[in-house]
PDB file as gemmi writes it, atoms N, CA and C in Angstrom:
CRYST1    1.000    1.000    1.000  90.00  90.00  90.00 P 1                      
ATOM      1  N   MET A   1     110.676 147.928  86.721  1.00  0.00           N  
ATOM      2  CA  MET A   1     110.776 146.495  86.979  1.00  0.00           C  
ATOM      3  C   MET A   1     109.483 145.797  86.576  1.00  0.00           C  
ATOM      4  N   ASP A   2     109.651 144.651  86.142  1.00  0.00           N  
ATOM      5  CA  ASP A   2     108.493 143.850  85.743  1.00  0.00           C  
ATOM      6  C   ASP A   2     107.828 143.250  86.991  1.00  0.00           C  
ATOM      7  N   GLU A   3     106.557 142.895  86.871  1.00  0.00           N  
ATOM      8  CA  GLU A   3     105.746 142.454  88.026  1.00  0.00           C  
ATOM      9  C   GLU A   3     106.364 141.255  88.751  1.00  0.00           C  
ATOM     10  N   MET A   4     106.869 140.293  87.987  1.00  0.00           N  
ATOM     11  CA  MET A   4     107.399 139.080  88.593  1.00  0.00           C  
ATOM     12  C   MET A   4     108.690 139.358  89.376  1.00  0.00           C  
ATOM     13  N   THR A   5     109.578 140.173  88.818  1.00  0.00           N  
ATOM     14  CA  THR A   5     110.831 140.436  89.514  1.00  0.00           C  
ATOM     15  C   THR A   5     110.602 141.271  90.767  1.00  0.00           C  
ATOM     16  N   ARG A   6     109.616 142.156  90.745  1.00  0.00           N  
ATOM     17  CA  ARG A   6     109.285 142.917  91.948  1.00  0.00           C  
ATOM     18  C   ARG A   6     108.814 141.991  93.054  1.00  0.00           C  
ATOM     19  N   GLN A   7     107.981 141.028  92.677  1.00  0.00           N  
ATOM     20  CA  GLN A   7     107.461 140.081  93.670  1.00  0.00           C  
ATOM     21  C   GLN A   7     108.607 139.235  94.236  1.00  0.00           C  
ATOM     22  N   GLU A   8     109.510 138.782  93.373  1.00  0.00           N  
ATOM     23  CA  GLU A   8     110.643 137.982  93.833  1.00  0.00           C  
ATOM     24  C   GLU A   8     111.553 138.795  94.738  1.00  0.00           C  
ATOM     25  N   ALA A   9     111.760 140.049  94.403  1.00  0.00           N  
ATOM     26  CA  ALA A   9     112.647 140.891  95.182  1.00  0.00           C  
ATOM     27  C   ALA A   9     112.093 141.139  96.587  1.00  0.00           C  
ATOM     28  N   THR A  10     110.772 141.224  96.715  1.00  0.00           N  
ATOM     29  CA  THR A  10     110.180 141.494  98.026  1.00  0.00           C  
ATOM     30  C   THR A  10     110.130 140.253  98.908  1.00  0.00           C  
ATOM     31  N   THR A  11     109.943 139.076  98.308  1.00  0.00           N  
ATOM     32  CA  THR A  11     109.818 137.858  99.114  1.00  0.00           C  
ATOM     33  C   THR A  11     111.130 137.110  99.274  1.00  0.00           C  
ATOM     34  N   ASN A  12     112.129 137.430  98.433  1.00  0.00           N  
ATOM     35  CA  ASN A  12     113.423 136.747  98.452  1.00  0.00           C  
ATOM     36  C   ASN A  12     113.313 135.251  98.215  1.00  0.00           C  
ATOM     37  N   GLU A  13     112.270 134.833  97.491  1.00  0.00           N  
ATOM     38  CA  GLU A  13     112.095 133.428  97.130  1.00  0.00           C  
ATOM     39  C   GLU A  13     111.930 133.334  95.625  1.00  0.00           C  
ATOM     40  N   PRO A  14     112.521 132.312  95.009  1.00  0.00           N  
ATOM     41  CA  PRO A  14     112.329 132.165  93.567  1.00  0.00           C  
ATOM     42  C   PRO A  14     110.890 131.759  93.258  1.00  0.00           C  
ATOM     43  N   ALA A  15     110.402 132.141  92.085  1.00  0.00           N  
ATOM     44  CA  ALA A  15     109.034 131.789  91.688  1.00  0.00           C  
ATOM     45  C   ALA A  15     108.956 130.286  91.443  1.00  0.00           C  
ATOM     46  N   ARG A  16     107.879 129.674  91.880  1.00  0.00           N  
ATOM     47  CA  ARG A  16     107.701 128.239  91.697  1.00  0.00           C  
ATOM     48  C   ARG A  16     107.231 127.970  90.272  1.00  0.00           C  
ATOM     49  N   GLY A  17     107.829 126.989  89.632  1.00  0.00           N  
ATOM     50  CA  GLY A  17     107.459 126.652  88.264  1.00  0.00           C  
ATOM     51  C   GLY A  17     106.096 125.992  88.207  1.00  0.00           C  
ATOM     52  N   THR A  18     105.556 125.895  87.007  1.00  0.00           N  
ATOM     53  CA  THR A  18     104.259 125.246  86.851  1.00  0.00           C  
ATOM     54  C   THR A  18     104.432 123.745  87.026  1.00  0.00           C  
ATOM     55  N   ARG A  19     103.432 123.125  87.624  1.00  0.00           N  
ATOM     56  CA  ARG A  19     103.503 121.691  87.899  1.00  0.00           C  
ATOM     57  C   ARG A  19     102.655 120.939  86.898  1.00  0.00           C  
ATOM     58  N   LYS A  20     103.130 119.784  86.490  1.00  0.00           N  
ATOM     59  CA  LYS A  20     102.399 118.962  85.535  1.00  0.00           C  
ATOM     60  C   LYS A  20     101.154 118.394  86.196  1.00  0.00           C  
ATOM     61  N   SER A  21     100.130 118.219  85.400  1.00  0.00           N  
ATOM     62  CA  SER A  21      98.874 117.653  85.885  1.00  0.00           C  
ATOM     63  C   SER A  21      98.434 116.580  84.904  1.00  0.00           C  
ATOM     64  N   ARG A  22      97.893 115.512  85.404  1.00  0.00           N  
ATOM     65  CA  ARG A  22      97.421 114.410  84.553  1.00  0.00           C  
ATOM     66  C   ARG A  22      96.043 113.958  85.020  1.00  0.00           C  
ATOM     67  N   VAL A  23      95.264 113.400  84.097  1.00  0.00           N  
ATOM     68  CA  VAL A  23      93.973 112.805  84.423  1.00  0.00           C  
ATOM     69  C   VAL A  23      94.060 111.333  84.053  1.00  0.00           C  
ATOM     70  N   GLY A  24      93.628 110.470  84.968  1.00  0.00           N  
ATOM     71  CA  GLY A  24      93.706 109.045  84.698  1.00  0.00           C  
ATOM     72  C   GLY A  24      92.732 108.257  85.547  1.00  0.00           C  
ATOM     73  N   GLU A  25      92.824 106.951  85.415  1.00  0.00           N  
ATOM     74  CA  GLU A  25      91.922 106.045  86.131  1.00  0.00           C  
ATOM     75  C   GLU A  25      92.701 105.324  87.222  1.00  0.00           C  
ATOM     76  N   VAL A  26      92.092 105.211  88.393  1.00  0.00           N  
ATOM     77  CA  VAL A  26      92.727 104.496  89.507  1.00  0.00           C  
ATOM     78  C   VAL A  26      92.639 103.004  89.222  1.00  0.00           C  
ATOM     79  N   ILE A  27      93.802 102.340  89.195  1.00  0.00           N  
ATOM     80  CA  ILE A  27      93.795 100.897  88.947  1.00  0.00           C  
ATOM     81  C   ILE A  27      94.098 100.115  90.214  1.00  0.00           C  
ATOM     82  N   SER A  28      94.586 100.810  91.260  1.00  0.00           N  
ATOM     83  CA  SER A  28      94.825 100.146  92.533  1.00  0.00           C  
ATOM     84  C   SER A  28      94.742 101.166  93.661  1.00  0.00           C  
ATOM     85  N   SER A  29      94.033 100.779  94.719  1.00  0.00           N  
ATOM     86  CA  SER A  29      93.948 101.649  95.892  1.00  0.00           C  
ATOM     87  C   SER A  29      94.134 100.823  97.169  1.00  0.00           C  
ATOM     88  N   GLY A  30      94.817  99.710  97.055  1.00  0.00           N  
ATOM     89  CA  GLY A  30      94.988  98.808  98.188  1.00  0.00           C  
ATOM     90  C   GLY A  30      95.985  99.280  99.230  1.00  0.00           C  
ATOM     91  N   MET A  31      96.916 100.133  98.817  1.00  0.00           N  
ATOM     92  CA  MET A  31      97.929 100.612  99.757  1.00  0.00           C  
ATOM     93  C   MET A  31      97.365 101.748 100.601  1.00  0.00           C  
ATOM     94  N   ASN A  32      97.941 101.964 101.763  1.00  0.00           N  
ATOM     95  CA  ASN A  32      97.485 103.034 102.642  1.00  0.00           C  
ATOM     96  C   ASN A  32      98.031 104.374 102.149  1.00  0.00           C  
ATOM     97  N   LYS A  33      97.142 105.331 101.865  1.00  0.00           N  
ATOM     98  CA  LYS A  33      97.478 106.686 101.414  1.00  0.00           C  
ATOM     99  C   LYS A  33      98.203 106.713 100.067  1.00  0.00           C  
ATOM    100  N   THR A  34      98.077 105.655  99.286  1.00  0.00           N  
ATOM    101  CA  THR A  34      98.709 105.607  97.968  1.00  0.00           C  
ATOM    102  C   THR A  34      97.749 104.991  96.962  1.00  0.00           C  
ATOM    103  N   ILE A  35      97.693 105.592  95.772  1.00  0.00           N  
ATOM    104  CA  ILE A  35      96.909 105.026  94.677  1.00  0.00           C  
ATOM    105  C   ILE A  35      97.815 104.877  93.459  1.00  0.00           C  
ATOM    106  N   VAL A  36      97.452 103.964  92.576  1.00  0.00           N  
ATOM    107  CA  VAL A  36      98.150 103.801  91.314  1.00  0.00           C  
ATOM    108  C   VAL A  36      97.193 104.269  90.226  1.00  0.00           C  
ATOM    109  N   VAL A  37      97.645 105.232  89.427  1.00  0.00           N  
ATOM    110  CA  VAL A  37      96.800 105.843  88.405  1.00  0.00           C  
ATOM    111  C   VAL A  37      97.379 105.513  87.038  1.00  0.00           C  
ATOM    112  N   ARG A  38      96.511 105.033  86.128  1.00  0.00           N  
ATOM    113  CA  ARG A  38      96.929 104.758  84.755  1.00  0.00           C  
ATOM    114  C   ARG A  38      96.453 105.895  83.864  1.00  0.00           C  
ATOM    115  N   THR A  39      97.376 106.509  83.134  1.00  0.00           N  
ATOM    116  CA  THR A  39      97.003 107.554  82.190  1.00  0.00           C  
ATOM    117  C   THR A  39      97.183 107.013  80.780  1.00  0.00           C  
ATOM    118  N   VAL A  40      96.320 107.450  79.873  1.00  0.00           N  
ATOM    119  CA  VAL A  40      96.394 107.041  78.479  1.00  0.00           C  
ATOM    120  C   VAL A  40      96.620 108.302  77.642  1.00  0.00           C  
ATOM    121  N   THR A  41      97.708 108.305  76.888  1.00  0.00           N  
ATOM    122  CA  THR A  41      98.046 109.428  76.020  1.00  0.00           C  
ATOM    123  C   THR A  41      97.998 108.956  74.578  1.00  0.00           C  
ATOM    124  N   ARG A  42      97.389 109.768  73.726  1.00  0.00           N  
ATOM    125  CA  ARG A  42      97.315 109.428  72.300  1.00  0.00           C  
ATOM    126  C   ARG A  42      98.357 110.249  71.553  1.00  0.00           C  
ATOM    127  N   VAL A  43      99.307 109.557  70.923  1.00  0.00           N  
ATOM    128  CA  VAL A  43     100.379 110.237  70.195  1.00  0.00           C  
ATOM    129  C   VAL A  43     100.545 109.594  68.823  1.00  0.00           C  
ATOM    130  N   PRO A  44     101.012 110.361  67.834  1.00  0.00           N  
ATOM    131  CA  PRO A  44     101.273 109.753  66.526  1.00  0.00           C  
ATOM    132  C   PRO A  44     102.530 108.885  66.565  1.00  0.00           C  
ATOM    133  N   HIS A  45     102.481 107.765  65.871  1.00  0.00           N  
ATOM    134  CA  HIS A  45     103.646 106.888  65.771  1.00  0.00           C  
ATOM    135  C   HIS A  45     104.758 107.645  65.051  1.00  0.00           C  
ATOM    136  N   PRO A  46     106.006 107.558  65.547  1.00  0.00           N  
ATOM    137  CA  PRO A  46     107.070 108.359  64.953  1.00  0.00           C  
ATOM    138  C   PRO A  46     107.343 108.074  63.464  1.00  0.00           C  
ATOM    139  N   LYS A  47     107.173 106.820  63.056  1.00  0.00           N  
ATOM    140  CA  LYS A  47     107.476 106.472  61.665  1.00  0.00           C  
ATOM    141  C   LYS A  47     106.236 106.457  60.774  1.00  0.00           C  
ATOM    142  N   PHE A  48     105.138 105.878  61.290  1.00  0.00           N  
ATOM    143  CA  PHE A  48     103.977 105.659  60.439  1.00  0.00           C  
ATOM    144  C   PHE A  48     102.885 106.713  60.582  1.00  0.00           C  
ATOM    145  N   GLY A  49     102.903 107.497  61.652  1.00  0.00           N  
ATOM    146  CA  GLY A  49     101.933 108.572  61.788  1.00  0.00           C  
ATOM    147  C   GLY A  49     100.584 108.170  62.346  1.00  0.00           C  
ATOM    148  N   LYS A  50     100.327 106.869  62.488  1.00  0.00           N  
ATOM    149  CA  LYS A  50      99.047 106.424  63.039  1.00  0.00           C  
ATOM    150  C   LYS A  50      98.979 106.786  64.524  1.00  0.00           C  
ATOM    151  N   ILE A  51      97.808 107.195  64.977  1.00  0.00           N  
ATOM    152  CA  ILE A  51      97.630 107.536  66.390  1.00  0.00           C  
ATOM    153  C   ILE A  51      97.620 106.249  67.209  1.00  0.00           C  
ATOM    154  N   VAL A  52      98.517 106.187  68.191  1.00  0.00           N  
ATOM    155  CA  VAL A  52      98.596 105.023  69.069  1.00  0.00           C  
ATOM    156  C   VAL A  52      98.431 105.488  70.509  1.00  0.00           C  
ATOM    157  N   LYS A  53      97.957 104.585  71.365  1.00  0.00           N  
ATOM    158  CA  LYS A  53      97.767 104.907  72.780  1.00  0.00           C  
ATOM    159  C   LYS A  53      98.999 104.488  73.565  1.00  0.00           C  
ATOM    160  N   GLN A  54      99.448 105.365  74.448  1.00  0.00           N  
ATOM    161  CA  GLN A  54     100.527 105.027  75.357  1.00  0.00           C  
ATOM    162  C   GLN A  54      99.969 105.040  76.768  1.00  0.00           C  
ATOM    163  N   GLN A  55     100.241 103.981  77.535  1.00  0.00           N  
ATOM    164  CA  GLN A  55      99.768 103.901  78.914  1.00  0.00           C  
ATOM    165  C   GLN A  55     100.944 104.031  79.861  1.00  0.00           C  
ATOM    166  N   LYS A  56     100.732 104.756  80.952  1.00  0.00           N  
ATOM    167  CA  LYS A  56     101.772 104.908  81.961  1.00  0.00           C  
ATOM    168  C   LYS A  56     101.125 104.885  83.334  1.00  0.00           C  
ATOM    169  N   LYS A  57     101.830 104.274  84.297  1.00  0.00           N  
ATOM    170  CA  LYS A  57     101.323 104.211  85.666  1.00  0.00           C  
ATOM    171  C   LYS A  57     102.053 105.227  86.526  1.00  0.00           C  
ATOM    172  N   PHE A  58     101.292 105.904  87.386  1.00  0.00           N  
ATOM    173  CA  PHE A  58     101.859 106.845  88.332  1.00  0.00           C  
ATOM    174  C   PHE A  58     101.413 106.460  89.732  1.00  0.00           C  
ATOM    175  N   TYR A  59     102.327 106.521  90.689  1.00  0.00           N  
ATOM    176  CA  TYR A  59     101.984 106.320  92.090  1.00  0.00           C  
ATOM    177  C   TYR A  59     101.706 107.698  92.671  1.00  0.00           C  
ATOM    178  N   ALA A  60     100.539 107.868  93.273  1.00  0.00           N  
ATOM    179  CA  ALA A  60     100.139 109.177  93.787  1.00  0.00           C  
ATOM    180  C   ALA A  60      99.751 109.090  95.255  1.00  0.00           C  
ATOM    181  N   HIS A  61      99.982 110.188  95.973  1.00  0.00           N  
ATOM    182  CA  HIS A  61      99.668 110.279  97.402  1.00  0.00           C  
ATOM    183  C   HIS A  61      98.197 110.668  97.567  1.00  0.00           C  
ATOM    184  N   ASP A  62      97.459 109.877  98.319  1.00  0.00           N  
ATOM    185  CA  ASP A  62      96.041 110.133  98.600  1.00  0.00           C  
ATOM    186  C   ASP A  62      95.887 110.186 100.122  1.00  0.00           C  
ATOM    187  N   GLU A  63      96.016 111.376 100.687  1.00  0.00           N  
ATOM    188  CA  GLU A  63      96.065 111.567 102.140  1.00  0.00           C  
ATOM    189  C   GLU A  63      94.849 110.999 102.856  1.00  0.00           C  
ATOM    190  N   GLU A  64      93.649 111.173 102.283  1.00  0.00           N  
ATOM    191  CA  GLU A  64      92.407 110.772 102.967  1.00  0.00           C  
ATOM    192  C   GLU A  64      91.856 109.431 102.486  1.00  0.00           C  
ATOM    193  N   ASN A  65      92.576 108.717 101.640  1.00  0.00           N  
ATOM    194  CA  ASN A  65      92.114 107.439 101.085  1.00  0.00           C  
ATOM    195  C   ASN A  65      90.729 107.552 100.469  1.00  0.00           C  
ATOM    196  N   LYS A  66      90.465 108.624  99.717  1.00  0.00           N  
ATOM    197  CA  LYS A  66      89.119 108.819  99.163  1.00  0.00           C  
ATOM    198  C   LYS A  66      88.950 108.274  97.751  1.00  0.00           C  
ATOM    199  N   ALA A  67      90.019 108.019  97.023  1.00  0.00           N  
ATOM    200  CA  ALA A  67      89.905 107.480  95.667  1.00  0.00           C  
ATOM    201  C   ALA A  67      89.837 105.955  95.724  1.00  0.00           C  
ATOM    202  N   LYS A  68      88.936 105.399  94.958  1.00  0.00           N  
ATOM    203  CA  LYS A  68      88.763 103.953  94.899  1.00  0.00           C  
ATOM    204  C   LYS A  68      89.054 103.454  93.495  1.00  0.00           C  
ATOM    205  N   THR A  69      89.273 102.165  93.345  1.00  0.00           N  
ATOM    206  CA  THR A  69      89.553 101.568  92.048  1.00  0.00           C  
ATOM    207  C   THR A  69      88.418 101.867  91.072  1.00  0.00           C  
ATOM    208  N   GLY A  70      88.783 102.326  89.873  1.00  0.00           N  
ATOM    209  CA  GLY A  70      87.805 102.652  88.847  1.00  0.00           C  
ATOM    210  C   GLY A  70      87.463 104.134  88.778  1.00  0.00           C  
ATOM    211  N   ASP A  71      87.834 104.919  89.792  1.00  0.00           N  
ATOM    212  CA  ASP A  71      87.559 106.363  89.784  1.00  0.00           C  
ATOM    213  C   ASP A  71      88.442 107.071  88.762  1.00  0.00           C  
ATOM    214  N   LYS A  72      87.902 108.152  88.188  1.00  0.00           N  
ATOM    215  CA  LYS A  72      88.680 109.022  87.319  1.00  0.00           C  
ATOM    216  C   LYS A  72      89.187 110.163  88.189  1.00  0.00           C  
ATOM    217  N   VAL A  73      90.502 110.403  88.193  1.00  0.00           N  
ATOM    218  CA  VAL A  73      91.096 111.373  89.116  1.00  0.00           C  
ATOM    219  C   VAL A  73      92.053 112.315  88.389  1.00  0.00           C  
ATOM    220  N   ARG A  74      92.317 113.455  89.037  1.00  0.00           N  
ATOM    221  CA  ARG A  74      93.338 114.389  88.570  1.00  0.00           C  
ATOM    222  C   ARG A  74      94.481 114.358  89.579  1.00  0.00           C  
ATOM    223  N   ILE A  75      95.710 114.189  89.068  1.00  0.00           N  
ATOM    224  CA  ILE A  75      96.881 114.175  89.937  1.00  0.00           C  
ATOM    225  C   ILE A  75      97.827 115.295  89.506  1.00  0.00           C  
ATOM    226  N   MET A  76      98.657 115.737  90.453  1.00  0.00           N  
ATOM    227  CA  MET A  76      99.590 116.824  90.181  1.00  0.00           C  
ATOM    228  C   MET A  76     100.985 116.440  90.670  1.00  0.00           C  
ATOM    229  N   GLU A  77     101.979 116.893  89.942  1.00  0.00           N  
ATOM    230  CA  GLU A  77     103.369 116.631  90.282  1.00  0.00           C  
ATOM    231  C   GLU A  77     103.729 117.288  91.611  1.00  0.00           C  
ATOM    232  N   THR A  78     104.573 116.634  92.392  1.00  0.00           N  
ATOM    233  CA  THR A  78     105.011 117.185  93.668  1.00  0.00           C  
ATOM    234  C   THR A  78     106.421 116.694  93.970  1.00  0.00           C  
ATOM    235  N   ARG A  79     106.957 117.086  95.105  1.00  0.00           N  
ATOM    236  CA  ARG A  79     108.298 116.632  95.484  1.00  0.00           C  
ATOM    237  C   ARG A  79     108.269 115.126  95.741  1.00  0.00           C  
ATOM    238  N   PRO A  80     109.415 114.459  95.697  1.00  0.00           N  
ATOM    239  CA  PRO A  80     109.436 113.025  95.982  1.00  0.00           C  
ATOM    240  C   PRO A  80     108.945 112.725  97.397  1.00  0.00           C  
ATOM    241  N   LEU A  81     107.956 111.851  97.498  1.00  0.00           N  
ATOM    242  CA  LEU A  81     107.390 111.482  98.793  1.00  0.00           C  
ATOM    243  C   LEU A  81     107.877 110.112  99.250  1.00  0.00           C  
ATOM    244  N   SER A  82     108.292 109.281  98.315  1.00  0.00           N  
ATOM    245  CA  SER A  82     108.850 107.971  98.636  1.00  0.00           C  
ATOM    246  C   SER A  82     109.656 107.505  97.425  1.00  0.00           C  
ATOM    247  N   LYS A  83     110.026 106.255  97.406  1.00  0.00           N  
ATOM    248  CA  LYS A  83     110.823 105.729  96.301  1.00  0.00           C  
ATOM    249  C   LYS A  83     110.120 105.908  94.955  1.00  0.00           C  
ATOM    250  N   LEU A  84     108.813 105.700  94.926  1.00  0.00           N  
ATOM    251  CA  LEU A  84     108.064 105.764  93.666  1.00  0.00           C  
ATOM    252  C   LEU A  84     107.085 106.932  93.569  1.00  0.00           C  
ATOM    253  N   LYS A  85     106.672 107.492  94.699  1.00  0.00           N  
ATOM    254  CA  LYS A  85     105.628 108.524  94.679  1.00  0.00           C  
ATOM    255  C   LYS A  85     106.193 109.908  94.403  1.00  0.00           C  
ATOM    256  N   ARG A  86     105.763 110.496  93.264  1.00  0.00           N  
ATOM    257  CA  ARG A  86     106.126 111.865  92.916  1.00  0.00           C  
ATOM    258  C   ARG A  86     104.895 112.666  92.515  1.00  0.00           C  
ATOM    259  N   TRP A  87     103.721 112.155  92.781  1.00  0.00           N  
ATOM    260  CA  TRP A  87     102.468 112.797  92.403  1.00  0.00           C  
ATOM    261  C   TRP A  87     101.540 112.810  93.606  1.00  0.00           C  
ATOM    262  N   ARG A  88     100.566 113.711  93.589  1.00  0.00           N  
ATOM    263  CA  ARG A  88      99.563 113.755  94.654  1.00  0.00           C  
ATOM    264  C   ARG A  88      98.183 113.927  94.044  1.00  0.00           C  
ATOM    265  N   LEU A  89      97.190 113.398  94.745  1.00  0.00           N  
ATOM    266  CA  LEU A  89      95.814 113.476  94.293  1.00  0.00           C  
ATOM    267  C   LEU A  89      95.294 114.899  94.460  1.00  0.00           C  
ATOM    268  N   VAL A  90      94.704 115.458  93.402  1.00  0.00           N  
ATOM    269  CA  VAL A  90      94.112 116.796  93.462  1.00  0.00           C  
ATOM    270  C   VAL A  90      92.608 116.683  93.686  1.00  0.00           C  
ATOM    271  N   GLU A  91      91.947 115.850  92.845  1.00  0.00           N  
ATOM    272  CA  GLU A  91      90.497 115.695  92.987  1.00  0.00           C  
ATOM    273  C   GLU A  91      90.041 114.382  92.359  1.00  0.00           C  
ATOM    274  N   VAL A  92      88.926 113.898  92.858  1.00  0.00           N  
ATOM    275  CA  VAL A  92      88.263 112.740  92.255  1.00  0.00           C  
ATOM    276  C   VAL A  92      87.214 113.311  91.318  1.00  0.00           C  
ATOM    277  N   ILE A  93      87.344 113.067  90.010  1.00  0.00           N  
ATOM    278  CA  ILE A  93      86.442 113.654  89.029  1.00  0.00           C  
ATOM    279  C   ILE A  93      85.119 112.886  88.979  1.00  0.00           C  
ATOM    280  N   THR A  94      85.193 111.587  88.759  1.00  0.00           N  
ATOM    281  CA  THR A  94      83.975 110.769  88.757  1.00  0.00           C  
ATOM    282  C   THR A  94      84.241 109.468  89.500  1.00  0.00           C  
ATOM    283  N   ALA A  95      83.201 108.964  90.122  1.00  0.00           N  
ATOM    284  CA  ALA A  95      83.324 107.721  90.872  1.00  0.00           C  
ATOM    285  C   ALA A  95      82.937 106.545  90.018  1.00  0.00           C  
TER     286      ALA A  95                                                      
END                                                                             
């Protein structure tokens, strides 16, 4: 048996998949235990090939309210916590 299937067989739980992680800037921290993080991704334009920036906002759970507006943070995917929150704060990289 392979290592992973042996582990699954002993614990009777399926292996948890890898979770997505993003790095972005906090653009709002006014809500209690919630931050809004803007991530910027550079991708080639589908038709012209020029590198363009794509911005996306994520609502993330910040249990201790430690991230402030302007901080660079790392967030990780998690189970749905509210209508919009599907991410949680992992660490504050720079203040």
